[in-house]
N, C-alpha and C positions, 0 to 999 in steps of 0.2 A: 917805433924807436929800436934800432938795432945796437947791440953790444957785441963786440968782436969776441969770439971765443965762447960765447955763451949761448946755449941752445934751450929755450924754454920747454918745459915738459908738463903735459896736462895729464893728471892722474883721475882715471875714472873707475868706479866700483859698480859691479853688476850684482843685481839681486834676482834669485831664481823664483821668489814666491809667485809672481803672476805667470811666469812662464810655465811653471808646474800646473797651474790651474788651467791654463789654456791647454795644455796637453791632456789633463783630465777630462775637460769638457769635449775635446776632440775624439778621445777614446769612447766616451759615453755615446756620442752620436754614432760611431761606428758600430758599437754593440747594438744600438737601437735599430740600425738598419739591417743588421743580420737578424735580429728577432722578428723583424717585419716580413722576412721570407717564410716564417714558420716552418712546416715540416719539409719544405724544398731546400732549406739550408743544408749545405754539404757537411760532411764530418770535419773537413778543414775548416769551414767557417764556423762550426760550433766550438772548435778549439780556439779559433781566434776570438770569438765572443768571450770565453772565459779569460782570455789573456787581456782583452780590452777593459772588462769590468775590474779585473785585478789591477791592472795598470792604473786605472782611473782612481781606485781607493788608495793605492800606494802613492801616487803623484798629489793627491789632495792632501794626504798627511805630510808628505815631503814639503809641500808649500808652506804648511804650518810650522814644521820644523825649521825651514830656511828663515822664516820671519822671526821666530824665537831666538835664533843665533844672532840675528841682526839686532834685536832688542838688546840683547846682553851685551854685545861687543860694540856696537855703534850708538846705542842709546835711543829711547823713544823720540820719534820725530826726525829720525835720520833721514827719512825719505823725502822731507820737505826742505832739505838744504839746511845750511849753518844757521839761518834765521829762524828755522822751525824746530831745531834741536832742542830737547830739554836737557841742558848742560848739566844741572844739578843731579838729574836722574842718571844720567850717563856716567857721571863720576861714582855714583853709589854702586850701580851695577858693574862697573869696570873692577871694583874690589872683589866681587864675588863670582864674576863671569866664568872663570876656569873651574871653580868649585861647583858651580851649578851644571856645567856641561858634563860633569862625570857622574854617571849612574842615576840621575834624577829623571823621572818620567816627564813627559811634555806638559801634563797638566800641572804637575807640582812646580815645574819652572815658571809656567804662566801665572799660577797663584802667588809664588814668592816675589815675581817681579812686581806684581801689582801691590802686594803688601808693602814692599821697600819703597816703591815710588809714590803710591797713592794712600798708603795706610789703610787699605781695606782688602778683604779677602774675596777670592772668586768663589762665588755661590755655585758649587758643583750640583745642588740639587734641583736646579732649574734648567730650562732650555735656553741656549742651545748646548750647554755644558753636557747634559745628559746624553744626548745624540752624539756629540763630539767624543765622548768617553767610549761609546760603542764603535764609532768609525775607527778610533786608534786601536781599539782591541781587535777589530776585524783585520786592520792592516797587519797587526802582529801575527794574527793567525795565518795570514797568507804568506808573510815574509818568513816565518818560521814553521811553515806547514809540516804537520806530522800526519802520515796517513793511517787513520784509525778505523776500527770496525764501527758499523752503524750504531751498534748499542753504546759505544764508547763516546761517540759524538753526541748522541742523544742526551747523555748525562750532563753534559756542559751547559750550565745555566745560561751562559752568555748566548749560545745558539737558540736556546728557548726564547729569550728575549728578542732576538732579531726575528725569529719566526713569528712572534705575535705581532710584529710591525708589518711584515710583508711575507707571505708564503705562497705567492703565485708563481709558479714555475715559467720558465721561458716557454714561448710558443711552440717551439720545436721539440720540446721534451716528450720522449715517449710515455705511453700509458704505463701505470703500475708503480710499484714503490720505488721512490727516489730519494736519496739521502738529501736532507735539507742543505747541508753543506757538503761540497760546493755547488750541487746541481741546481737546487732551487734558490739558494741564497744569492747566487751571483747572476743577477740580471741587470738590465740597463736602468731599471728603477732604482736598484740598490747603488749603482754607480752615481746616478744623479743625486739621491739622497746624501750620499758622502761628500760630493762636490758642494751641494748647496748648504750642507751643515758647516763645512770648513769656511765658506764665504760668509755664512751669517755670523759665525764665531768671530771671525777676524774683525768684521764691522762692529760687533758687539764689544769686543775687547778694546778696541781702540776709542770707542766711546767711553769706556771705563777709565782709559788712560787720559781722557780729555784731549785726544789729538785725532786729527783728521785720518781716516782710514787709507792705508797705502793703495788700496784697490781703487779709490775715487780718482786717481790720476790716469786711469786706464778705460779702454772700452769694456763696458760691463758685457755687451753683447758677446764678445768672445769667450767669456767664461760662463755663458748661459746656455742651458739645454732645455 
Protein backbone atom coordinates (compact mmCIF):
# COMPACT_ATOMS: atom_id res chain seq x y z
CA UNK A 1 0.00 0.00 0.00
CA UNK A 2 1.38 3.40 -1.00
CA UNK A 3 0.68 6.70 0.75
CA UNK A 4 1.40 9.85 -1.20
CA UNK A 5 4.02 12.02 0.47
CA UNK A 6 4.93 9.34 3.03
CA UNK A 7 8.27 7.57 2.97
CA UNK A 8 8.64 4.70 5.47
CA UNK A 9 11.91 4.57 7.39
CA UNK A 10 13.45 1.45 8.90
CA UNK A 11 15.67 2.11 11.91
CA UNK A 12 18.38 -0.42 12.74
CA UNK A 13 20.81 -0.57 15.63
CA UNK A 14 24.28 -2.12 15.45
CA UNK A 15 26.08 -3.78 18.34
CA UNK A 16 29.86 -4.17 18.31
CA UNK A 17 30.11 -6.92 20.95
CA UNK A 18 30.46 -9.85 18.55
CA UNK A 19 32.46 -7.75 16.09
CA UNK A 20 35.06 -6.97 18.77
CA UNK A 21 35.32 -10.66 19.66
CA UNK A 22 35.87 -11.61 16.02
CA UNK A 23 38.65 -9.02 15.87
CA UNK A 24 40.18 -10.40 19.07
CA UNK A 25 40.13 -13.96 17.69
CA UNK A 26 41.69 -12.82 14.41
CA UNK A 27 44.55 -11.05 16.17
CA UNK A 28 45.17 -14.05 18.41
CA UNK A 29 45.58 -16.24 15.33
CA UNK A 30 47.98 -13.73 13.77
CA UNK A 31 50.06 -13.69 16.96
CA UNK A 32 50.09 -17.50 16.99
CA UNK A 33 51.36 -17.56 13.41
CA UNK A 34 54.28 -15.28 14.28
CA UNK A 35 55.19 -17.34 17.34
CA UNK A 36 55.23 -20.43 15.13
CA UNK A 37 58.19 -18.90 13.26
CA UNK A 38 60.33 -19.02 16.39
CA UNK A 39 63.73 -17.37 16.10
CA UNK A 40 63.21 -16.70 12.39
CA UNK A 41 60.58 -14.06 13.21
CA UNK A 42 61.81 -10.64 12.09
CA UNK A 43 61.97 -7.59 14.36
CA UNK A 44 58.94 -6.16 12.57
CA UNK A 45 57.00 -9.37 13.14
CA UNK A 46 57.92 -9.31 16.83
CA UNK A 47 56.56 -5.79 17.13
CA UNK A 48 53.43 -6.88 15.27
CA UNK A 49 53.12 -9.82 17.65
CA UNK A 50 52.92 -7.55 20.71
CA UNK A 51 50.44 -5.35 18.87
CA UNK A 52 48.21 -8.33 18.00
CA UNK A 53 48.23 -9.71 21.56
CA UNK A 54 47.58 -6.26 23.05
CA UNK A 55 44.83 -5.66 20.49
CA UNK A 56 43.13 -8.94 21.36
CA UNK A 57 43.09 -8.09 25.06
CA UNK A 58 41.76 -4.59 24.40
CA UNK A 59 39.06 -5.75 21.97
CA UNK A 60 37.97 -8.57 24.28
CA UNK A 61 37.29 -6.08 27.08
CA UNK A 62 35.76 -3.62 24.59
CA UNK A 63 33.28 -6.36 23.64
CA UNK A 64 32.20 -6.63 27.27
CA UNK A 65 31.98 -2.84 27.67
CA UNK A 66 29.82 -2.66 24.56
CA UNK A 67 27.47 -5.28 25.96
CA UNK A 68 27.24 -3.63 29.39
CA UNK A 69 26.28 -0.34 27.73
CA UNK A 70 23.55 -2.08 25.73
CA UNK A 71 22.20 -3.74 28.88
CA UNK A 72 22.00 -0.41 30.66
CA UNK A 73 20.43 1.60 27.88
CA UNK A 74 18.47 -1.01 25.89
CA UNK A 75 17.64 -3.53 28.60
CA UNK A 76 18.26 -7.28 29.12
CA UNK A 77 17.05 -9.28 26.14
CA UNK A 78 17.32 -6.36 23.72
CA UNK A 79 19.20 -8.64 21.31
CA UNK A 80 16.18 -10.95 21.08
CA UNK A 81 13.84 -8.31 19.68
CA UNK A 82 10.81 -6.73 21.30
CA UNK A 83 9.30 -10.12 22.23
CA UNK A 84 12.42 -11.11 24.17
CA UNK A 85 13.05 -7.79 25.91
CA UNK A 86 12.72 -7.74 29.70
CA UNK A 87 10.74 -4.50 29.76
CA UNK A 88 10.49 -4.33 33.54
CA UNK A 89 14.27 -4.58 33.94
CA UNK A 90 14.77 -2.08 31.12
CA UNK A 91 12.62 0.47 32.94
CA UNK A 92 14.60 -0.05 36.14
CA UNK A 93 17.98 0.27 34.44
CA UNK A 94 16.97 3.33 32.42
CA UNK A 95 16.58 5.22 35.70
CA UNK A 96 20.20 4.59 36.72
CA UNK A 97 21.90 4.15 33.33
CA UNK A 98 23.48 7.60 33.14
CA UNK A 99 24.69 7.41 36.74
CA UNK A 100 26.19 3.94 36.26
CA UNK A 101 28.05 5.09 33.15
CA UNK A 102 30.06 7.65 35.12
CA UNK A 103 33.06 6.40 37.04
CA UNK A 104 31.97 2.84 37.83
CA UNK A 105 34.16 -0.14 36.94
CA UNK A 106 32.89 -2.78 34.54
CA UNK A 107 32.59 -5.36 37.31
CA UNK A 108 30.68 -2.95 39.53
CA UNK A 109 28.22 -2.17 36.73
CA UNK A 110 27.67 -5.87 36.05
CA UNK A 111 27.12 -6.57 39.75
CA UNK A 112 24.63 -3.71 40.16
CA UNK A 113 22.70 -4.67 37.02
CA UNK A 114 22.31 -8.19 38.40
CA UNK A 115 21.27 -6.92 41.82
CA UNK A 116 18.67 -4.54 40.42
CA UNK A 117 17.14 -6.97 37.93
CA UNK A 118 17.51 -10.37 39.61
CA UNK A 119 18.06 -9.46 43.27
CA UNK A 120 21.34 -11.37 43.49
CA UNK A 121 24.98 -10.40 43.65
CA UNK A 122 27.74 -11.35 41.23
CA UNK A 123 30.02 -13.79 43.01
CA UNK A 124 33.42 -12.28 42.27
CA UNK A 125 35.23 -15.00 44.22
CA UNK A 126 34.62 -17.74 41.65
CA UNK A 127 35.48 -18.31 37.98
CA UNK A 128 35.13 -16.83 35.45
CA UNK A 129 34.91 -13.59 37.49
CA UNK A 130 38.40 -13.97 38.97
CA UNK A 131 40.02 -14.32 35.55
CA UNK A 132 37.83 -11.58 34.12
CA UNK A 133 39.10 -9.18 36.77
CA UNK A 134 42.66 -10.03 35.70
CA UNK A 135 41.83 -9.52 32.01
CA UNK A 136 40.33 -6.10 32.73
CA UNK A 137 43.35 -5.14 34.87
CA UNK A 138 45.71 -6.24 32.08
CA UNK A 139 43.73 -4.19 29.56
CA UNK A 140 44.08 -1.18 31.86
CA UNK A 141 47.85 -1.71 32.14
CA UNK A 142 48.11 -1.73 28.34
CA UNK A 143 45.78 1.20 27.75
CA UNK A 144 47.45 3.35 30.42
CA UNK A 145 50.93 1.91 29.98
CA UNK A 146 53.68 3.42 32.10
CA UNK A 147 57.26 2.49 31.34
CA UNK A 148 58.71 1.26 34.64
CA UNK A 149 62.02 -0.26 35.72
CA UNK A 150 62.11 -4.03 36.14
CA UNK A 151 62.12 -3.91 39.94
CA UNK A 152 59.09 -1.58 39.91
CA UNK A 153 57.17 -4.01 37.71
CA UNK A 154 58.20 -6.95 39.84
CA UNK A 155 56.61 -5.36 42.89
CA UNK A 156 53.16 -5.31 41.30
CA UNK A 157 51.08 -8.10 42.81
CA UNK A 158 48.93 -8.15 39.68
CA UNK A 159 51.87 -9.23 37.51
CA UNK A 160 52.87 -11.91 40.03
CA UNK A 161 49.38 -13.37 39.74
CA UNK A 162 49.57 -13.41 35.95
CA UNK A 163 53.06 -14.91 36.04
CA UNK A 164 51.82 -17.79 38.19
CA UNK A 165 49.21 -18.58 35.53
CA UNK A 166 51.60 -18.60 32.56
CA UNK A 167 55.27 -17.65 32.44
CA UNK A 168 56.36 -19.29 29.19
CA UNK A 169 57.94 -16.65 26.88
CA UNK A 170 57.26 -16.43 23.15
CA UNK A 171 59.32 -18.87 21.09
CA UNK A 172 61.35 -16.06 19.51
CA UNK A 173 62.49 -14.57 22.83
CA UNK A 174 66.25 -14.32 23.30
CA UNK A 175 67.93 -16.18 26.14
CA UNK A 176 68.64 -14.36 29.38
CA UNK A 177 66.68 -12.09 31.69
CA UNK A 178 63.44 -10.76 30.23
CA UNK A 179 60.89 -8.56 31.98
CA UNK A 180 57.73 -10.56 32.56
CA UNK A 181 55.72 -7.59 31.34
CA UNK A 182 55.49 -7.09 28.46
CA UNK A 183 57.96 -9.59 26.96
CA UNK A 184 56.86 -12.85 28.59
CA UNK A 185 53.33 -11.82 29.51
CA UNK A 186 52.14 -11.00 26.01
CA UNK A 187 51.84 -14.29 24.13
CA UNK A 188 49.15 -15.77 21.93
CA UNK A 189 48.21 -18.00 24.90
CA UNK A 190 47.54 -14.89 26.97
CA UNK A 191 45.45 -13.44 24.15
CA UNK A 192 43.45 -16.66 23.84
CA UNK A 193 42.93 -16.73 27.60
CA UNK A 194 41.60 -13.16 27.54
CA UNK A 195 39.22 -13.91 24.67
CA UNK A 196 38.01 -17.21 26.15
CA UNK A 197 37.50 -15.60 29.56
CA UNK A 198 35.28 -12.84 28.17
CA UNK A 199 33.24 -15.30 26.08
CA UNK A 200 32.83 -17.62 29.06
CA UNK A 201 31.77 -14.72 31.25
CA UNK A 202 29.18 -13.38 28.79
CA UNK A 203 27.57 -16.82 28.61
CA UNK A 204 27.70 -17.16 32.41
CA UNK A 205 26.28 -13.70 33.02
CA UNK A 206 23.34 -14.11 30.68
CA UNK A 207 22.57 -17.41 32.34
CA UNK A 208 22.41 -15.49 35.62
CA UNK A 209 20.08 -12.99 33.93
CA UNK A 210 18.02 -15.98 32.73
CA UNK A 211 18.26 -14.77 29.14
CA UNK A 212 19.76 -16.41 26.06
CA UNK A 213 23.36 -15.36 25.46
CA UNK A 214 23.74 -12.74 22.69
CA UNK A 215 26.58 -14.87 21.30
CA UNK A 216 24.26 -17.78 20.56
CA UNK A 217 22.94 -16.05 17.46
CA UNK A 218 26.37 -16.04 15.80
CA UNK A 219 28.94 -18.51 14.50
CA UNK A 220 31.04 -19.56 17.48
CA UNK A 221 33.80 -20.75 15.17
CA UNK A 222 34.56 -17.14 14.26
CA UNK A 223 35.43 -16.33 17.88
CA UNK A 224 37.22 -19.58 18.63
CA UNK A 225 40.99 -19.96 18.48
